[in-house]
N, CA, C and O atoms as a DFTB+ gen file, in Angstrom:
776 C
 N C O
     1  1       0.637      -1.204      -0.045
     2  2       0.177       0.046      -0.051
     3  2       0.821       1.132      -0.125
     4  3       1.845       1.174       0.556
     5  1       0.474       2.327      -0.928
     6  2       1.321       3.409      -0.929
     7  2       0.850       4.386       0.414
     8  3      -0.257       4.612       0.903
     9  1       2.322       4.880       0.788
    10  2       2.242       5.918       1.803
    11  2       1.375       7.290       1.224
    12  3       1.395       7.665       0.052
    13  1       0.738       7.834       2.157
    14  2      -0.008       9.055       1.836
    15  2       1.152      10.365       1.353
    16  3       2.151      10.515       2.057
    17  1       1.011      10.964       0.542
    18  2       2.098      12.203       0.091
    19  2       1.077      13.340       0.301
    20  3       0.077      13.490      -0.401
    21  1       1.461      14.194       1.425
    22  2       0.898      15.501       1.732
    23  2       1.427      16.485       0.569
    24  3       2.533      16.421       0.032
    25  1       0.447      17.363       0.309
    26  2       0.693      18.272      -0.715
    27  2      -0.019      19.523      -0.112
    28  3      -1.220      19.440       0.147
    29  1       0.669      20.683       0.124
    30  2       0.138      21.978       0.427
    31  2      -0.235      22.777      -0.765
    32  3       0.581      22.669      -1.680
    33  1      -1.075      23.418      -0.960
    34  2      -1.564      24.007      -2.010
    35  2      -2.432      25.416      -1.790
    36  3      -3.246      25.665      -0.901
    37  1      -2.060      26.114      -2.712
    38  2      -2.730      27.469      -2.863
    39  2      -4.519      27.051      -3.216
    40  3      -4.861      26.227      -4.064
    41  1      -5.238      27.651      -2.552
    42  2      -6.783      27.465      -2.704
    43  2      -7.163      27.755      -4.141
    44  3      -8.245      27.289      -4.498
    45  1      -6.520      28.385      -4.954
    46  2      -6.652      28.558      -6.212
    47  2      -6.793      27.264      -7.125
    48  3      -7.378      27.275      -8.208
    49  1      -6.211      26.189      -6.582
    50  2      -6.115      24.759      -7.102
    51  2      -7.013      23.792      -6.598
    52  3      -6.943      22.604      -6.913
    53  1      -7.965      24.323      -5.725
    54  2      -8.929      23.461      -5.083
    55  2      -9.882      22.987      -6.307
    56  3     -10.174      21.794      -6.399
    57  1     -10.268      23.747      -7.059
    58  2     -11.331      23.247      -8.222
    59  2     -10.500      22.403      -9.058
    60  3     -11.091      21.396      -9.448
    61  1      -9.472      22.505      -9.389
    62  2      -8.524      21.510     -10.340
    63  2      -8.571      20.332      -9.719
    64  3      -8.957      19.344     -10.344
    65  1      -8.198      20.241      -8.427
    66  2      -8.030      19.112      -7.810
    67  2      -9.343      18.187      -7.430
    68  3      -9.443      16.960      -7.428
    69  1     -10.218      19.102      -7.142
    70  2     -11.674      18.429      -7.225
    71  2     -12.006      17.680      -8.592
    72  3     -12.426      16.524      -8.637
    73  1     -11.758      18.506      -9.724
    74  2     -12.123      18.109     -10.986
    75  2     -11.299      16.654     -11.254
    76  3     -11.863      15.682     -11.759
    77  1     -10.025      16.653     -10.883
    78  2      -9.180      15.424     -11.008
    79  2      -9.451      14.342     -10.024
    80  3      -8.733      13.342     -10.012
    81  1     -10.468      14.487      -9.180
    82  2     -10.578      13.490      -8.304
    83  2     -10.641      12.042      -8.845
    84  3      -9.905      11.144      -8.435
    85  1     -11.492      11.908      -9.708
    86  2     -11.565      10.300     -10.435
    87  2     -10.067      10.036     -10.862
    88  3      -9.509       8.989     -10.537
    89  1      -9.489      10.929     -11.534
    90  2      -7.941      10.449     -12.032
    91  2      -7.378      10.329     -10.927
    92  3      -6.491       9.489     -11.079
    93  1      -7.393      10.746      -9.756
    94  2      -6.304      10.586      -8.625
    95  2      -7.078       9.292      -7.665
    96  3      -6.517       8.906      -6.639
    97  1      -8.143       8.806      -8.025
    98  2      -8.666       7.969      -7.012
    99  2      -7.746       7.091      -6.347
   100  3      -7.752       7.035      -5.117
   101  1      -6.809       6.272      -7.162
   102  2      -6.008       5.288      -6.573
   103  2      -4.774       6.138      -6.387
   104  3      -3.793       5.416      -6.569
   105  1      -4.452       7.269      -6.123
   106  2      -3.303       7.869      -5.887
   107  2      -3.109       8.419      -4.591
   108  3      -3.949       9.175      -4.102
   109  1      -2.072       8.100      -3.999
   110  2      -2.045       8.563      -2.343
   111  2      -1.713      10.022      -1.913
   112  3      -0.773      10.310      -1.172
   113  1      -2.499      10.821      -2.402
   114  2      -2.386      12.283      -2.161
   115  2      -3.371      12.855      -1.049
   116  3      -4.568      12.592      -1.169
   117  1      -2.902      13.681       0.108
   118  2      -3.609      14.296       0.878
   119  2      -3.352      15.722       0.650
   120  3      -2.244      16.243       0.780
   121  1      -4.437      16.335       0.301
   122  2      -4.110      17.900      -0.092
   123  2      -4.673      18.758       1.147
   124  3      -5.765      18.457       1.629
   125  1      -3.886      19.874       1.680
   126  2      -4.377      20.980       2.572
   127  2      -4.377      22.288       1.628
   128  3      -3.762      22.339       0.563
   129  1      -5.007      23.144       2.062
   130  2      -4.977      24.451       1.279
   131  2      -4.955      25.693       2.126
   132  3      -5.544      25.802       3.201
   133  1      -4.168      26.692       1.505
   134  2      -4.032      27.978       2.103
   135  2      -4.686      28.953       1.505
   136  3      -4.540      29.028       0.285
   137  1      -5.520      29.894       2.146
   138  2      -6.173      30.752       1.327
   139  2      -5.284      31.830       0.432
   140  3      -4.245      32.388       0.784
   141  1      -5.923      31.950      -0.708
   142  2      -5.114      32.909      -1.799
   143  2      -4.837      34.283      -1.501
   144  3      -3.984      34.980      -2.049
   145  1      -5.726      34.656      -0.471
   146  2      -5.602      36.011      -0.146
   147  2      -4.114      36.544       0.565
   148  3      -3.706      37.702       0.658
   149  1      -3.436      35.213       1.047
   150  2      -2.400      35.454       1.798
   151  2      -1.121      36.195       0.584
   152  3      -0.060      36.737       0.893
   153  1      -1.638      35.993      -0.691
   154  2      -0.423      36.621      -1.605
   155  2      -0.530      37.946      -1.235
   156  3       0.442      38.623      -1.570
   157  1      -1.447      38.552      -0.623
   158  2      -1.446      40.263      -0.188
   159  2      -0.321      40.538       0.702
   160  3       0.307      41.597       0.684
   161  1      -0.041      39.381       1.619
   162  2       1.230      39.525       2.497
   163  2       2.099      38.514       2.373
   164  3       1.827      37.474       2.973
   165  1       3.089      38.572       1.730
   166  2       3.985      37.538       1.381
   167  2       4.644      36.960       2.603
   168  3       4.862      35.752       2.697
   169  1       4.934      37.761       3.466
   170  2       5.539      37.260       4.739
   171  2       4.632      36.259       5.606
   172  3       4.998      35.324       6.319
   173  1       3.351      36.729       5.336
   174  2       2.417      35.816       6.168
   175  2       2.254      34.643       5.387
   176  3       2.067      33.571       5.962
   177  1       2.295      34.702       4.293
   178  2       2.204      33.341       3.082
   179  2       3.399      32.569       3.645
   180  3       3.213      31.473       4.174
   181  1       4.538      33.069       3.554
   182  2       5.830      32.403       3.874
   183  2       5.759      31.564       5.353
   184  3       6.110      30.403       5.563
   185  1       5.258      32.423       6.180
   186  2       5.215      31.708       7.686
   187  2       3.969      30.718       7.651
   188  3       4.098      29.661       8.268
   189  1       3.059      30.906       7.142
   190  2       1.812      29.742       6.889
   191  2       2.295      28.581       6.334
   192  3       2.143      27.496       6.896
   193  1       2.891      28.714       5.229
   194  2       3.127      27.584       4.283
   195  2       4.388      26.960       5.061
   196  3       4.299      25.739       5.190
   197  1       5.366      27.453       5.522
   198  2       6.332      26.696       6.394
   199  2       6.044      25.993       7.514
   200  3       6.664      25.037       7.981
   201  1       4.830      26.649       8.014
   202  2       4.459      25.855       9.322
   203  2       3.670      24.805       8.815
   204  3       3.868      23.721       9.363
   205  1       2.753      24.833       7.836
   206  2       1.780      23.538       7.238
   207  2       2.840      22.539       6.775
   208  3       2.558      21.341       6.770
   209  1       4.073      22.977       6.378
   210  2       4.969      22.115       5.739
   211  2       5.686      21.265       6.993
   212  3       5.867      20.052       6.887
   213  1       6.072      22.003       8.176
   214  2       6.496      21.335       9.229
   215  2       5.536      20.399       9.851
   216  3       5.944      19.384      10.416
   217  1       4.326      20.678       9.777
   218  2       3.263      19.848      10.499
   219  2       3.271      18.644       9.751
   220  3       3.298      17.558      10.330
   221  1       3.245      18.754       8.316
   222  2       2.839      17.654       7.519
   223  2       4.152      16.882       7.365
   224  3       4.018      15.728       6.959
   225  1       5.388      17.302       7.613
   226  2       6.596      16.697       7.258
   227  2       6.551      15.622       8.276
   228  3       6.881      14.503       7.886
   229  1       6.157      15.786       9.668
   230  2       6.214      14.964      10.683
   231  2       5.759      13.395      10.500
   232  3       6.121      12.404      11.135
   233  1       4.797      13.529       9.359
   234  2       3.958      12.209       9.076
   235  2       4.466      11.757       7.632
   236  3       4.007      10.697       7.208
   237  1       5.219      12.344       6.971
   238  2       5.433      11.826       5.823
   239  2       7.065      12.431       5.130
   240  3       7.325      13.631       5.037
   241  1       7.791      11.579       4.804
   242  2       9.089      12.036       4.452
   243  2       8.880      12.797       2.861
   244  3       9.566      13.791       2.618
   245  1       8.128      12.393       2.051
   246  2       7.975      13.025       0.737
   247  2       6.595      13.944       0.896
   248  3       5.571      13.727       1.544
   249  1       6.973      15.037       0.057
   250  2       5.884      15.994       0.141
   251  2       5.936      16.838      -1.058
   252  3       7.002      16.962      -1.662
   253  1       4.680      17.531      -1.518
   254  2       4.650      18.551      -2.581
   255  2       3.980      19.699      -2.301
   256  3       3.141      19.776      -1.404
   257  1       4.345      20.727      -3.116
   258  2       3.871      22.039      -2.885
   259  2       3.211      22.685      -4.181
   260  3       3.912      22.792      -5.187
   261  1       1.993      23.084      -4.195
   262  2       1.428      23.739      -5.203
   263  2       1.567      25.189      -5.149
   264  3       0.495      25.735      -4.885
   265  1       2.376      25.848      -5.285
   266  2       2.393      27.305      -5.460
   267  2       3.511      27.704      -6.528
   268  3       4.382      26.893      -6.845
   269  1       3.447      29.012      -7.079
   270  2       4.231      29.393      -7.823
   271  2       5.332      29.929      -7.044
   272  3       5.620      29.414      -5.963
   273  1       6.070      31.078      -7.578
   274  2       7.083      31.801      -7.180
   275  2       6.546      32.966      -6.275
   276  3       6.737      34.131      -6.622
   277  1       5.911      32.679      -5.180
   278  2       4.831      33.581      -4.711
   279  2       5.563      34.532      -3.416
   280  3       5.077      35.579      -2.988
   281  1       6.737      33.944      -2.961
   282  2       7.593      34.847      -2.040
   283  2       8.772      34.797      -2.554
   284  3       9.007      33.792      -3.226
   285  1       9.684      35.655      -2.439
   286  2      11.127      35.666      -2.876
   287  2      11.794      34.496      -2.616
   288  3      12.243      34.039      -3.667
   289  1      12.062      33.785      -1.614
   290  2      12.969      32.778      -1.438
   291  2      12.072      31.477      -1.325
   292  3      12.560      30.554      -0.673
   293  1      10.922      31.309      -1.836
   294  2      10.303      30.013      -1.950
   295  2      11.143      28.932      -2.334
   296  3      11.112      27.949      -1.594
   297  1      11.846      28.899      -3.275
   298  2      12.591      27.597      -3.820
   299  2      13.683      27.307      -2.724
   300  3      13.868      26.133      -2.406
   301  1      14.388      28.268      -2.150
   302  2      15.332      28.095      -1.151
   303  2      14.756      27.199       0.034
   304  3      15.202      26.133       0.458
   305  1      13.512      28.011       0.503
   306  2      12.950      27.610       1.808
   307  2      12.540      26.167       1.497
   308  3      12.957      25.345       2.312
   309  1      11.825      25.706       0.508
   310  2      11.332      24.292       0.124
   311  2      12.592      23.437      -0.101
   312  3      12.537      22.316       0.403
   313  1      13.635      23.735      -0.718
   314  2      14.805      22.983      -0.657
   315  2      15.270      22.635       0.623
   316  3      15.542      21.469       0.911
   317  1      15.384      23.621       1.451
   318  2      15.840      23.180       2.688
   319  2      14.723      22.129       3.404
   320  3      15.191      21.163       4.007
   321  1      13.608      22.260       3.360
   322  2      12.644      21.614       3.754
   323  2      12.226      20.166       3.049
   324  3      11.321      19.419       3.419
   325  1      13.157      19.973       1.903
   326  2      12.928      18.835       1.206
   327  2      11.543      18.486       0.540
   328  3      11.063      17.353       0.530
   329  1      10.886      19.751      -0.088
   330  2       9.833      19.766      -0.297
   331  2       9.774      19.680      -1.991
   332  3      10.711      20.292      -2.504
   333  1       9.108      19.215      -2.686
   334  2       9.104      19.265      -4.168
   335  2       7.995      20.349      -4.620
   336  3       6.814      20.102      -4.375
   337  1       8.360      21.555      -5.281
   338  2       7.120      22.519      -6.002
   339  2       6.937      22.194      -7.287
   340  3       7.857      21.799      -8.003
   341  1       5.832      22.327      -7.642
   342  2       5.605      22.266      -9.023
   343  2       6.358      23.284      -9.703
   344  3       6.440      24.396      -9.184
   345  1       6.978      23.015     -10.922
   346  2       7.757      23.983     -11.409
   347  2       7.232      24.911     -12.430
   348  3       7.090      24.525     -13.590
   349  1       6.918      26.185     -12.044
   350  2       6.216      27.309     -12.474
   351  2       6.556      28.440     -11.674
   352  3       6.997      28.436     -10.525
   353  1       6.242      29.628     -12.582
   354  2       6.445      30.998     -11.813
   355  2       4.835      31.356     -11.215
   356  3       4.689      32.031     -10.196
   357  1       3.911      30.919     -11.836
   358  2       2.647      31.488     -11.305
   359  2       1.589      30.435     -11.511
   360  3       1.687      29.535     -12.345
   361  1       0.878      30.555     -10.941
   362  2      -0.449      29.547     -10.663
   363  2      -1.275      29.419     -12.219
   364  3      -1.898      28.424     -12.590
   365  1      -1.102      30.639     -12.961
   366  2      -1.652      30.661     -14.173
   367  2      -0.791      29.741     -15.395
   368  3      -1.204      29.335     -16.481
   369  1       0.496      29.600     -14.784
   370  2       1.050      28.823     -15.802
   371  2       0.719      27.530     -15.488
   372  3       0.882      26.752     -16.428
   373  1       0.222      26.951     -14.262
   374  2      -0.112      25.630     -14.136
   375  2      -1.441      25.477     -14.618
   376  3      -1.835      24.362     -14.962
   377  1      -2.290      26.640     -14.691
   378  2      -3.664      26.215     -15.030
   379  2      -3.859      26.340     -16.615
   380  3      -4.789      25.796     -17.212
   381  1      -2.941      27.067     -17.183
   382  2      -3.015      26.951     -18.896
   383  2      -2.033      26.124     -19.353
   384  3      -2.282      25.756     -20.501
   385  1      -0.879      25.626     -18.855
   386  2      -0.135      24.765     -19.392
   387  2       1.055      25.786     -19.667
   388  3       0.745      26.916     -20.044
   389  1       2.388      25.463     -19.503
   390  2       3.425      26.110     -19.729
   391  2       3.535      26.930     -20.906
   392  3       3.727      28.146     -20.882
   393  1       3.383      26.080     -22.143
   394  2       3.685      26.495     -23.199
   395  2       2.854      27.612     -23.690
   396  3       3.270      28.644     -24.216
   397  1       1.488      27.244     -23.428
   398  2       0.276      28.146     -23.802
   399  2       0.452      29.690     -22.926
   400  3       0.304      30.802     -23.432
   401  1       0.760      29.433     -21.671
   402  2       1.066      30.537     -20.844
   403  2       1.976      31.430     -21.396
   404  3       1.668      32.582     -21.701
   405  1       3.305      30.856     -21.568
   406  2       4.203      31.660     -22.270
   407  2       3.787      32.220     -23.801
   408  3       4.195      33.345     -24.091
   409  1       3.110      31.591     -24.646
   410  2       2.954      32.001     -25.895
   411  2       1.954      33.443     -25.432
   412  3       2.316      34.544     -25.846
   413  1       0.876      33.338     -24.680
   414  2       0.137      34.577     -24.436
   415  2       0.906      35.802     -23.875
   416  3       0.721      36.965     -24.234
   417  1       1.793      35.379     -22.946
   418  2       2.718      36.432     -22.286
   419  2       3.464      36.875     -23.503
   420  3       3.252      38.032     -23.867
   421  1       4.235      36.205     -24.137
   422  2       5.005      36.641     -25.465
   423  2       4.287      37.469     -26.322
   424  3       4.622      38.626     -26.578
   425  1       3.063      36.763     -26.881
   426  2       2.160      37.587     -27.971
   427  2       1.520      38.817     -27.229
   428  3       1.327      39.831     -27.899
   429  1       1.200      38.811     -25.996
   430  2       0.423      39.853     -25.412
   431  2       1.201      40.434     -24.038
   432  3       0.650      40.368     -22.939
   433  1       2.198      40.862     -24.174
   434  2       2.814      41.220     -22.750
   435  2       1.874      41.908     -21.634
   436  3       1.941      41.555     -20.456
   437  1       1.123      42.765     -22.015
   438  2       0.197      43.306     -21.045
   439  2      -0.986      42.700     -20.795
   440  3      -2.049      43.303     -20.942
   441  1      -0.912      41.387     -20.374
   442  2      -2.013      40.259     -19.905
   443  2      -2.263      40.432     -18.353
   444  3      -1.293      40.386     -17.595
   445  1      -3.456      40.616     -17.893
   446  2      -3.785      40.513     -16.283
   447  2      -4.618      39.193     -16.619
   448  3      -5.539      39.053     -17.423
   449  1      -4.021      38.268     -15.767
   450  2      -4.844      36.629     -15.736
   451  2      -5.778      36.961     -14.451
   452  3      -5.511      37.753     -13.547
   453  1      -6.717      36.314     -14.567
   454  2      -7.774      35.838     -13.469
   455  2      -8.368      34.698     -13.759
   456  3      -8.632      34.271     -14.883
   457  1      -8.615      34.122     -12.557
   458  2      -9.264      32.787     -12.189
   459  2     -10.602      33.174     -11.256
   460  3     -10.932      34.307     -10.904
   461  1     -11.336      31.806     -10.930
   462  2     -12.492      32.126     -10.361
   463  2     -12.171      32.893      -8.937
   464  3     -12.826      33.877      -8.595
   465  1     -11.269      32.434      -8.264
   466  2     -11.353      32.990      -6.885
   467  2     -10.844      34.538      -7.090
   468  3     -11.281      35.289      -6.218
   469  1     -10.048      35.131      -8.026
   470  2      -9.607      36.258      -8.116
   471  2     -10.865      37.087      -8.499
   472  3     -11.077      38.179      -7.972
   473  1     -11.800      36.476      -9.547
   474  2     -13.065      37.160     -10.076
   475  2     -14.088      37.319      -8.952
   476  3     -14.759      38.346      -8.846
   477  1     -14.198      36.243      -8.082
   478  2     -15.216      36.309      -7.141
   479  2     -14.773      37.113      -5.997
   480  3     -15.649      37.567      -5.260
   481  1     -13.611      37.341      -5.755
   482  2     -13.149      38.166      -4.634
   483  2     -12.321      39.350      -5.207
   484  3     -11.390      39.731      -4.497
   485  1     -12.491      39.882      -6.195
   486  2     -11.981      40.918      -6.908
   487  2     -11.812      42.359      -5.874
   488  3     -10.747      42.904      -5.585
   489  1     -12.832      42.661      -5.548
   490  2     -12.828      43.737      -4.664
   491  2     -11.990      43.723      -3.586
   492  3     -11.280      44.699      -3.342
   493  1     -11.981      42.640      -2.839
   494  2     -11.171      42.600      -1.740
   495  2      -9.625      42.202      -2.220
   496  3      -8.701      42.620      -1.522
   497  1      -9.356      41.478      -3.287
   498  2      -7.960      41.096      -3.398
   499  2      -7.226      42.426      -4.346
   500  3      -6.006      42.583      -4.286
   501  1      -7.931      43.173      -5.048
   502  2      -7.547      43.927      -6.148
   503  2      -8.053      45.512      -5.964
   504  3      -7.235      46.389      -5.689
   505  1      -9.513      45.805      -6.145
   506  2     -10.120      46.737      -6.147
   507  2      -9.719      47.787      -4.875
   508  3      -9.242      48.918      -4.970
   509  1     -10.055      47.075      -3.731
   510  2      -9.896      48.003      -2.526
   511  2      -8.360      48.407      -2.342
   512  3      -7.928      49.558      -2.420
   513  1      -7.489      47.064      -2.041
   514  2      -6.054      47.465      -1.826
   515  2      -5.243      48.397      -2.681
   516  3      -4.450      49.194      -2.180
   517  1      -5.465      48.282      -4.108
   518  2      -5.062      48.969      -5.171
   519  2      -5.979      50.361      -5.605
   520  3      -5.692      51.037      -6.593
   521  1      -6.995      50.631      -4.799
   522  2      -7.795      51.763      -4.704
   523  2      -8.042      51.876      -6.232
   524  3      -7.583      52.893      -6.751
   525  1      -8.673      51.025      -7.015
   526  2      -8.900      50.826      -8.180
   527  2     -10.203      51.740      -8.919
   528  3     -10.372      51.957     -10.119
   529  1     -10.984      52.151      -7.831
   530  2     -12.005      53.187      -8.149
   531  2     -11.774      54.641      -8.287
   532  3     -12.601      55.518      -8.536
   533  1     -10.444      54.747      -8.070
   534  2      -9.685      56.172      -8.334
   535  2      -9.202      56.005      -9.850
   536  3      -8.505      55.038     -10.155
   537  1      -9.514      56.789     -10.626
   538  2      -9.020      56.717     -12.186
   539  2      -7.376      56.822     -12.205
   540  3      -6.671      56.198     -12.998
   541  1      -6.967      57.578     -11.353
   542  2      -5.398      57.709     -11.630
   543  2      -4.758      56.616     -11.084
   544  3      -3.734      56.175     -11.605
   545  1      -5.316      56.055      -9.944
   546  2      -4.553      54.671      -9.361
   547  2      -4.750      53.553     -10.399
   548  3      -3.855      52.731     -10.600
   549  1      -5.940      53.520     -11.071
   550  2      -6.179      52.260     -12.008
   551  2      -5.200      52.550     -13.246
   552  3      -4.466      51.706     -13.760
   553  1      -5.302      53.702     -13.579
   554  2      -4.268      54.083     -14.757
   555  2      -2.824      53.729     -14.301
   556  3      -2.179      52.996     -15.051
   557  1      -2.291      54.138     -13.237
   558  2      -1.100      53.997     -12.598
   559  2      -0.709      52.436     -12.661
   560  3       0.381      52.079     -13.107
   561  1      -1.544      51.655     -12.247
   562  2      -1.488      49.935     -12.007
   563  2      -1.649      49.356     -13.556
   564  3      -0.886      48.520     -14.042
   565  1      -2.616      49.866     -14.143
   566  2      -2.837      49.188     -15.434
   567  2      -2.617      49.889     -16.852
   568  3      -3.202      49.555     -17.883
   569  1      -1.744      50.842     -16.744
   570  2      -1.381      51.543     -17.980
   571  2      -0.797      50.554     -19.073
   572  3      -1.152      50.658     -20.248
   573  1      -0.021      49.729     -18.715
   574  2       0.573      48.967     -19.768
   575  2       0.030      47.712     -19.942
   576  3       0.570      46.991     -20.781
   577  1      -0.891      47.308     -19.350
   578  2      -2.066      46.139     -19.598
   579  2      -3.067      46.556     -21.084
   580  3      -3.602      47.622     -21.390
   581  1      -3.036      45.324     -21.740
   582  2      -4.089      45.228     -22.853
   583  2      -5.246      44.356     -22.970
   584  3      -6.130      44.516     -23.812
   585  1      -5.212      43.352     -22.029
   586  2      -6.200      42.294     -22.106
   587  2      -6.313      41.767     -20.467
   588  3      -5.435      41.857     -19.609
   589  1      -7.544      41.250     -20.346
   590  2      -7.769      40.486     -19.061
   591  2      -8.011      38.991     -19.780
   592  3      -8.842      38.830     -20.674
   593  1      -7.170      37.934     -19.258
   594  2      -7.420      36.603     -19.488
   595  2      -8.155      35.837     -18.732
   596  3      -7.485      35.386     -17.802
   597  1      -9.327      35.466     -18.725
   598  2     -10.001      34.789     -17.534
   599  2      -9.848      33.193     -17.946
   600  3     -10.282      32.636     -18.954
   601  1      -9.158      32.683     -16.939
   602  2      -8.967      31.171     -17.243
   603  2      -9.965      30.107     -16.524
   604  3      -9.905      29.604     -15.402
   605  1     -10.848      29.959     -17.516
   606  2     -12.011      29.251     -17.211
   607  2     -11.725      27.772     -16.962
   608  3     -11.084      27.074     -17.748
   609  1     -12.290      27.313     -15.718
   610  2     -12.112      25.933     -15.327
   611  2     -13.343      24.947     -15.362
   612  3     -14.498      25.320     -15.161
   613  1     -12.982      23.687     -15.631
   614  2     -14.211      23.089     -15.916
   615  2     -15.391      23.049     -14.704
   616  3     -16.531      22.714     -15.026
   617  1     -15.144      23.331     -13.579
   618  2     -15.827      23.315     -12.479
   619  2     -16.584      24.767     -12.084
   620  3     -17.413      24.950     -11.193
   621  1     -16.017      25.759     -13.058
   622  2     -16.608      27.000     -12.696
   623  2     -17.995      27.253     -13.154
   624  3     -18.498      26.674     -14.117
   625  1     -18.574      28.115     -12.445
   626  2     -19.994      28.536     -12.805
   627  2     -19.836      29.573     -13.952
   628  3     -18.721      29.924     -14.339
   629  1     -20.818      29.980     -14.401
   630  2     -20.744      31.080     -15.627
   631  2     -20.139      32.248     -14.948
   632  3     -20.785      32.906     -14.132
   633  1     -18.865      32.533     -15.280
   634  2     -18.295      33.977     -14.843
   635  2     -17.948      34.792     -15.692
   636  3     -17.009      35.558     -15.478
   637  1     -18.795      34.792     -17.091
   638  2     -18.483      35.796     -18.046
   639  2     -18.764      37.081     -17.597
   640  3     -17.992      38.005     -17.857
   641  1     -19.863      37.258     -16.901
   642  2     -20.340      38.687     -16.552
   643  2     -19.399      39.356     -15.749
   644  3     -19.003      40.492     -16.013
   645  1     -18.870      38.427     -14.377
   646  2     -17.718      39.002     -13.549
   647  2     -16.397      39.433     -14.297
   648  3     -15.776      40.469     -14.056
   649  1     -16.023      38.379     -15.346
   650  2     -15.059      38.702     -15.936
   651  2     -15.185      40.219     -16.727
   652  3     -14.463      41.193     -16.516
   653  1     -16.146      40.137     -17.551
   654  2     -16.509      41.252     -18.291
   655  2     -16.579      42.680     -17.426
   656  3     -16.242      43.742     -17.949
   657  1     -16.976      42.608     -16.274
   658  2     -17.099      43.546     -15.276
   659  2     -15.689      44.095     -14.873
   660  3     -15.525      45.313     -14.789
   661  1     -14.610      43.167     -14.609
   662  2     -13.370      43.458     -14.417
   663  2     -12.715      43.878     -15.637
   664  3     -11.902      44.796     -15.535
   665  1     -12.913      43.404     -16.688
   666  2     -12.361      44.130     -17.817
   667  2     -12.749      45.321     -18.378
   668  3     -12.042      46.028     -19.096
   669  1     -13.954      45.549     -18.021
   670  2     -14.621      46.853     -18.326
   671  2     -13.989      47.949     -17.331
   672  3     -13.446      48.993     -17.694
   673  1     -14.177      47.484     -15.916
   674  2     -13.357      48.398     -15.059
   675  2     -12.088      48.855     -15.362
   676  3     -11.775      50.034     -15.196
   677  1     -11.189      47.855     -15.875
   678  2      -9.870      48.374     -16.015
   679  2      -9.634      48.935     -17.454
   680  3      -8.549      49.463     -17.700
   681  1     -10.592      48.848     -18.411
   682  2     -10.838      49.541     -19.557
   683  2      -9.601      48.520     -20.574
   684  3      -8.802      49.000     -21.378
   685  1      -9.736      47.285     -20.292
   686  2      -9.140      46.151     -21.021
   687  2     -10.044      45.320     -21.760
   688  3     -11.219      45.224     -21.404
   689  1      -9.513      44.598     -22.943
   690  2     -10.214      43.656     -24.041
   691  2     -10.507      42.243     -22.668
   692  3      -9.876      42.134     -21.617
   693  1     -11.316      41.601     -23.019
   694  2     -11.510      40.426     -22.334
   695  2     -11.251      39.145     -23.299
   696  3     -11.697      39.110     -24.446
   697  1     -10.581      38.225     -22.794
   698  2     -10.296      37.013     -23.530
   699  2     -10.527      35.778     -22.701
   700  3     -10.097      35.779     -21.548
   701  1     -11.174      34.705     -23.178
   702  2     -11.482      33.654     -22.229
   703  2     -10.602      32.403     -22.732
   704  3     -10.580      32.137     -23.934
   705  1      -9.951      31.716     -21.892
   706  2      -9.131      30.505     -22.136
   707  2      -9.408      29.404     -21.270
   708  3      -9.334      29.603     -20.058
   709  1      -9.721      28.251     -21.709
   710  2      -9.975      27.096     -20.788
   711  2      -8.833      26.699     -20.207
   712  3      -7.763      26.862     -20.794
   713  1      -8.904      26.081     -18.881
   714  2      -7.774      25.638     -18.329
   715  2      -7.443      24.336     -18.827
   716  3      -8.338      23.644     -19.312
   717  1      -6.033      23.838     -18.753
   718  2      -5.492      22.747     -19.048
   719  2      -4.819      22.202     -17.831
   720  3      -4.055      22.947     -17.217
   721  1      -5.017      21.010     -17.430
   722  2      -4.584      20.337     -16.151
   723  2      -3.426      19.507     -16.360
   724  3      -2.904      18.934     -15.404
   725  1      -2.995      19.398     -17.500
   726  2      -1.814      18.247     -17.833
   727  2      -0.702      18.581     -17.371
   728  3       0.068      17.635     -17.203
   729  1      -0.257      19.762     -17.051
   730  2       1.107      20.069     -16.224
   731  2       0.790      19.695     -14.923
   732  3       1.644      18.974     -14.407
   733  1      -0.248      19.982     -14.179
   734  2      -0.494      19.513     -12.776
   735  2      -0.491      18.164     -12.725
   736  3       0.002      17.607     -11.744
   737  1      -1.043      17.428     -13.779
   738  2      -0.909      15.848     -13.548
   739  2       0.148      15.251     -13.778
   740  3       0.393      14.101     -13.414
   741  1       0.903      16.000     -14.427
   742  2       2.634      15.553     -14.685
   743  2       3.383      15.637     -13.435
   744  3       4.143      14.737     -13.076
   745  1       3.153      16.851     -12.676
   746  2       3.684      17.005     -11.484
   747  2       3.201      16.115     -10.403
   748  3       3.973      15.823      -9.489
   749  1       1.906      15.628     -10.429
   750  2       1.604      14.752      -9.378
   751  2       2.095      13.163      -9.633
   752  3       2.357      12.412      -8.694
   753  1       2.178      12.766     -11.037
   754  2       2.954      11.722     -11.261
   755  2       4.277      11.672     -10.922
   756  3       4.704      10.618     -10.451
   757  1       5.059      12.667     -11.080
   758  2       6.327      12.843     -10.551
   759  2       6.424      12.726      -9.097
   760  3       7.178      11.879      -8.617
   761  1       5.705      13.528      -8.324
   762  2       5.527      13.377      -6.959
   763  2       5.519      11.906      -6.454
   764  3       6.265      11.483      -5.570
   765  1       4.670      11.243      -7.061
   766  2       4.563       9.706      -6.676
   767  2       5.888       8.778      -6.759
   768  3       5.936       7.706      -6.157
   769  1       6.850       9.214      -7.466
   770  2       7.767       8.588      -7.553
   771  2       9.073       8.833      -6.298
   772  3      10.093       8.159      -6.151
   773  1       8.662       9.899      -5.593
   774  2       9.691      10.287      -4.582
   775  2       9.653       9.467      -3.431
   776  3      10.443       9.663      -2.507
């Protein structure tokens, strides 16, 4: 029988993991999630992530992390803790697949990516902390952006209206891209080998 492999993940991956439930039915993963709003305070994210890792590492020698490069020394900290991190810079790269993500960024450098959590909590995560109701602040933050890319996941409700609202607020074009979980699956398969 396989030993359980704990994985600490950002809550933006919760729906992806739920969608892959059948695919993972015979795989020994145990997921725990930290709230995505921790990205607003990287020091808090680091502290809580490392505390969760210390707690989980007591019970399992092999462990995974589903985070991008969300604080400055994440790779150093995870190497010290002997935790494998999915190879990506951003969660959006995992949700779209690295090639498609890089192609979008290359073709359209001024892209603001959003997914369900960011759309549903846009006011708390972006609008209020960045003072986006102030036209000068909005221009300051989004002057060089050209489009909003909403990454639609299979379990998402219809979020076209909230995505359109965010794009309109920011004065940007809206583009919808469907998620691709192949990179996430590759990482989970690799993690099983540790």
